[in-house]
Structures are given as structure tokens and as C-alpha cells.
C-alpha positions as CSV (number, residue, x, y, z in Angstrom):
1,M,174.8,-69.5,129.0
2,T,176.2,-71.6,127.2
3,E,178.7,-74.4,128.0
4,L,181.9,-72.2,126.7
5,Q,181.4,-69.4,128.3
6,I,181.0,-71.4,131.8
7,Y,184.0,-73.1,131.0
8,H,186.1,-69.6,130.4
9,I,184.7,-68.7,134.1
10,V,185.8,-72.2,136.2
11,L,189.2,-71.4,133.9
12,F,189.9,-67.7,135.3
13,S,188.6,-68.0,138.3
14,S,190.9,-71.0,139.4
15,L,193.6,-68.8,138.1
16,A,192.6,-66.3,140.6
17,V,192.4,-68.9,143.2
18,A,195.7,-69.9,142.2
19,G,197.1,-66.7,142.7
20,I,195.9,-66.3,146.0
21,I,197.3,-70.6,146.8
22,F,200.9,-69.1,145.6
23,V,200.9,-66.2,147.8
24,I,199.9,-68.9,150.6
25,L,202.5,-71.3,149.5
26,L,205.2,-68.5,150.3
27,F,204.4,-68.4,154.1
28,M,203.9,-72.0,154.6
29,A,204.3,-75.7,153.3
30,A,201.9,-77.3,151.4
31,P,200.7,-80.9,154.6
32,Y,202.3,-84.1,152.6
33,G,205.4,-85.6,153.1
34,R,207.6,-84.0,155.6
35,Y,205.5,-81.5,155.7
36,V,203.1,-83.1,157.2
37,T,201.6,-81.7,160.6
38,K,198.5,-82.5,163.2
39,G,195.2,-80.3,162.2
40,W,194.7,-81.2,158.5
41,G,192.2,-84.3,159.1
42,V,192.7,-87.9,160.0
43,L,195.3,-89.9,158.3
44,I,195.3,-92.5,155.9
45,N,198.1,-94.8,153.6
46,H,199.6,-92.4,151.4
47,K,199.8,-95.0,148.4
48,L,195.9,-94.9,148.5
49,G,196.2,-91.7,148.6
50,W,197.7,-91.2,146.1
51,I,195.3,-92.9,143.9
52,I,192.0,-91.9,144.8
53,Q,193.8,-87.9,143.9
54,E,195.3,-88.9,140.6
55,A,193.1,-91.5,138.9
56,P,190.6,-89.0,137.9
57,A,192.8,-86.9,135.7
58,S,193.3,-90.3,134.2
59,L,189.7,-91.8,133.7
60,L,188.3,-88.2,133.6
61,M,190.3,-87.2,130.5
62,L,189.6,-91.0,129.2
63,F,185.4,-89.9,129.8
64,Y,185.6,-86.5,127.5
65,F,187.1,-88.0,124.9
66,L,184.8,-91.0,124.4
67,I,181.5,-88.9,125.2
68,D,182.5,-86.3,122.2
69,S,183.4,-88.0,118.8
70,R,184.4,-84.5,117.3
71,Q,188.0,-85.7,118.1
72,V,188.8,-89.2,117.4
73,N,190.9,-89.0,114.8
74,A,195.0,-89.2,115.4
75,T,195.4,-86.5,116.8
76,G,193.2,-86.3,120.1
77,I,194.6,-89.8,120.2
78,I,197.5,-88.9,120.4
79,L,197.2,-86.1,122.7
80,L,195.2,-88.5,125.2
81,I,197.8,-91.0,125.5
82,V,200.2,-88.4,126.4
83,W,198.3,-87.4,129.0
84,Q,197.5,-91.1,130.1
85,T,201.2,-91.0,129.7
86,H,201.8,-89.2,133.1
87,Y,198.9,-89.3,134.4
88,F,198.0,-93.7,134.4
89,H,201.6,-93.7,135.4
90,R,200.8,-91.0,138.3
91,A,197.7,-93.1,139.2
92,F,197.9,-96.5,138.8
93,I,201.3,-97.6,138.4
94,Y,203.5,-94.4,140.8
95,P,201.7,-95.4,144.3
96,F,202.9,-99.2,143.9
97,M,206.5,-97.7,143.9
98,L,206.6,-95.7,146.9
99,R,208.7,-97.2,149.8
100,S,208.3,-94.9,152.9
101,S,205.4,-96.1,155.3
102,N,204.3,-92.1,155.9
103,K,201.0,-91.3,155.6
104,V,199.1,-88.6,153.9
105,P,196.1,-85.9,155.4
106,V,193.0,-86.8,153.9
107,T,192.3,-83.0,153.7
108,T,195.1,-82.8,151.3
109,V,194.0,-85.9,149.0
110,L,190.5,-84.4,148.4
111,L,192.3,-80.6,147.9
112,A,194.6,-82.5,145.5
113,V,190.9,-84.4,144.3
114,L,189.2,-81.2,143.2
115,F,192.3,-79.9,141.4
116,N,192.1,-82.8,139.1
117,L,188.2,-82.8,138.9
118,V,188.9,-78.6,137.9
119,N,191.6,-79.6,135.4
120,T,190.7,-82.3,133.4
121,Y,188.3,-80.4,133.2
122,V,189.5,-77.5,131.7
123,Q,192.0,-79.7,129.6
124,G,189.6,-82.2,128.0
125,R,186.5,-80.3,127.4
126,W,189.2,-77.9,125.2
127,L,190.3,-80.8,123.6
128,F,187.3,-82.7,122.5
129,K,184.8,-80.5,122.8
130,L,185.3,-76.6,122.8
131,A,188.3,-75.8,120.5
132,P,187.3,-75.1,117.1
133,E,186.6,-77.3,115.3
134,S,189.5,-76.6,112.4
135,M,192.5,-76.7,115.5
136,Y,192.8,-80.3,116.8
137,T,192.6,-81.6,113.0
138,P,195.3,-84.8,111.6
139,D,197.4,-81.6,110.4
140,W,198.6,-80.0,114.0
141,L,200.3,-83.1,113.9
142,G,202.9,-81.8,111.6
143,D,202.5,-78.8,113.2
144,P,206.4,-77.4,114.4
145,R,204.2,-76.5,117.9
146,F,203.0,-79.7,118.4
147,I,206.2,-81.7,117.3
148,A,208.1,-78.9,119.6
149,G,206.0,-79.4,122.3
150,I,206.2,-83.1,122.1
151,I,209.1,-83.1,122.8
152,I,209.8,-80.8,125.8
153,F,206.7,-83.2,127.2
154,Y,208.8,-86.4,126.8
155,T,212.0,-84.0,128.1
156,G,210.2,-83.0,131.0
157,Y,208.7,-86.0,131.7
158,A,212.0,-88.3,131.2
159,I,214.1,-85.6,134.3
160,N,210.7,-86.2,136.5
161,K,211.0,-90.0,136.5
162,R,214.6,-90.0,136.6
163,S,214.9,-87.9,139.2
164,D,212.0,-90.0,141.2
165,T,213.8,-93.0,140.5
166,I,216.8,-91.8,142.6
167,L,214.6,-90.6,145.6
168,R,213.2,-93.9,145.5
169,N,215.9,-95.3,145.6
170,L,217.8,-93.0,148.4
171,R,215.7,-95.5,150.8
172,S,214.3,-99.6,151.3
173,E,211.4,-100.5,151.6
174,G,209.6,-99.3,155.1
175,E,212.8,-97.5,155.3
176,G,211.8,-93.9,157.2
177,G,214.3,-90.4,157.4
178,Y,215.9,-88.1,154.2
179,K,218.9,-88.5,152.8
180,I,221.1,-85.8,150.2
181,P,220.5,-87.1,147.1
182,H,222.8,-87.4,144.3
183,G,222.9,-88.1,140.5
184,G,221.3,-86.8,137.1
185,L,219.9,-83.0,138.0
186,F,220.1,-83.5,141.6
187,K,223.8,-81.9,140.9
188,Y,222.3,-78.7,140.1
189,V,218.8,-78.1,142.0
190,S,217.2,-79.7,145.0
191,C,214.3,-80.7,143.3
192,P,214.4,-81.5,139.6
193,N,211.5,-84.0,139.9
194,Y,209.6,-80.9,139.9
195,F,211.6,-79.0,137.6
196,G,211.3,-82.3,135.0
197,E,207.1,-81.2,135.7
198,M,207.6,-77.3,134.9
199,I,209.1,-78.3,132.0
200,T,206.5,-81.1,130.8
201,W,203.4,-79.1,131.3
202,L,204.9,-76.1,128.6
203,G,205.2,-79.1,126.7
204,W,201.5,-80.0,126.7
205,A,201.1,-75.6,126.1
206,L,203.3,-75.7,123.8
207,A,201.7,-79.0,121.8
208,T,198.3,-78.0,122.7
209,W,198.6,-74.4,121.8
210,S,195.5,-73.5,124.3
211,L,194.9,-71.5,126.7
212,A,193.8,-74.8,128.5
213,G,198.0,-75.5,128.4
214,V,198.7,-72.3,130.0
215,F,196.2,-73.1,132.6
216,F,198.1,-76.0,133.6
217,L,201.5,-74.6,134.0
218,V,200.7,-71.8,135.6
219,L,199.0,-73.7,138.1
220,T,201.9,-76.6,138.4
221,V,203.9,-73.6,138.5
222,A,202.0,-71.7,141.6
223,N,202.4,-74.6,143.3
224,L,205.9,-76.4,143.4
225,G,208.1,-73.2,142.7
226,P,207.4,-72.8,146.4
227,R,207.1,-75.6,147.6
228,A,210.9,-76.2,146.0
229,R,212.2,-73.5,147.8
230,A,210.8,-74.8,150.9
231,H,212.0,-77.8,150.1
232,H,215.3,-76.2,149.1
233,A,215.8,-74.0,152.8
234,W,214.6,-77.3,154.4
235,Y,218.1,-79.7,153.3
236,K,220.2,-76.4,154.3
237,R,218.8,-76.7,157.6
238,T,219.2,-80.1,157.8
239,F,222.0,-80.9,156.6
240,P,224.8,-78.8,157.5
241,D,227.0,-80.6,154.5
242,Y,224.6,-80.0,151.9
243,P,225.5,-78.9,148.7
244,G,226.1,-74.6,148.2
245,K,225.7,-74.4,145.0
246,R,222.5,-75.9,144.4
247,K,219.5,-74.2,144.1
248,A,216.1,-74.9,144.4
249,I,214.7,-75.8,141.1
250,I,215.8,-74.1,138.0
251,P,219.4,-75.2,137.5
252,F,221.9,-71.7,137.8
253,V,218.5,-69.3,138.2
254,F,216.5,-70.1,141.4
């Protein structure tokens, strides 16, 4: 069995699992943040948990790039930088910006590690090893799909980071509890940070023009869509004065 065959088994079986998880998350919230309950294992510091779960995505992508010299060209380097824009920040900068003192179940962290191991394999091996040699040449940098994808990626990234900043500034250092966020796209949706992340990986899918990119987008929607729905319902239950015109995640739609 070739690696490409193994690769497709991993990809399609993971998509099937994502479909099952999507259905489950429609009926129960993933156990982190405000939804942590007993029974999910030992609780650890959420900053440490965040680093443990996100670091593999940053480090493994660099590893996949370095072990295969075929894509050491301008396109490969830029795609690596684009990926690290999100994941280096997510693993090694963002955790130290968190202000709450919440803890996270180690089970949740391990599940996130598993996701990042699988997803980074799907992305990295395709980009730097398994994609046709004619695809990610330096000429790809001038392709309209790549250019549009990068613009969309960084638009989503900016929305995500702006929304995270608003949420973070709701609390002072060590303060607990929840408040109604305002500003930015919070005017229209309860979870613009999730909306931004979905746009980010839509851009990645377009820029890489690959099934791997579509895979990541589908998994992102399957995870964040139900969570945004749960957040939106929680806000409405918790705050009687919550803005009634806000949608859950997509402005004016859902």
C-alpha cells in the first residue's frame, strides 16, 4: 500500500468521524470553557492545555516541510508562513494572552492533540510530498485562486483576532464570569471569532486548491457551527437583555 492510499484512508475516515461528531455536538457542548463538567478527567491549567494541544500543528508542519525538499521553493515557503501565521500564534503566543483562570479537562486536550496530529498530516504531507509536482511551483503564486485564497485567509484571521481581543478585554487579569461582548462583528453575531476562523480555512482551501484544504474547512464547520449554536442559546438564556437581532455565527443568516 502506497502512502497516497494510506493518506486517502486517513482523510476519508476522518471525514466520516467528523460527521458523527457534528451530530453529537448538536445535542451536547464540547467540554471546555463554560461547558466543562465533571467526568471528563483531570483538570489542568488551560494555558498549558492550549500549548499542548496546538503546538503539534505548528511543529509538525515545519517538520513535514523540512523532510521533503521537493517544495522548498517560494510557494512552499509562503504556504508554510501562512500556516504558521495562525498556528505559531495559537500555540505559543495566544495562551499567554488569556486572562481567565479556567481549567480544562485533560481528555479535551488529548482529543485536540489527536485532531491536530491528523489534520496537520493531511495538510502537510499533501503540500510538501503527495501533491502533483506540477501544482505548487512558483507559478502558483500568481494564480487567481491562490491570491483570492490568501486575501480571504487573512480577512478571516483579522476578524478572528479582533473578536478574540474584544472577548479578552471583557475581563481583567484573573477575573471570572461572563459579560455580553460588543464591538466589531459582535453587532451581528454571537461568535464572530468562530466566523473568522471559518473564513480563514475557506481561504486556505482556496489557496491550496486541494481536498486537504476542503477537509480542514469541513472539520472546522463541523466543530464550530454547533458550538456557536450552543453559545448563542447560552447567551440568550443567561442575559435577558441580550441583543435579539444577533445571529449565532453567520451575519443575517444563522
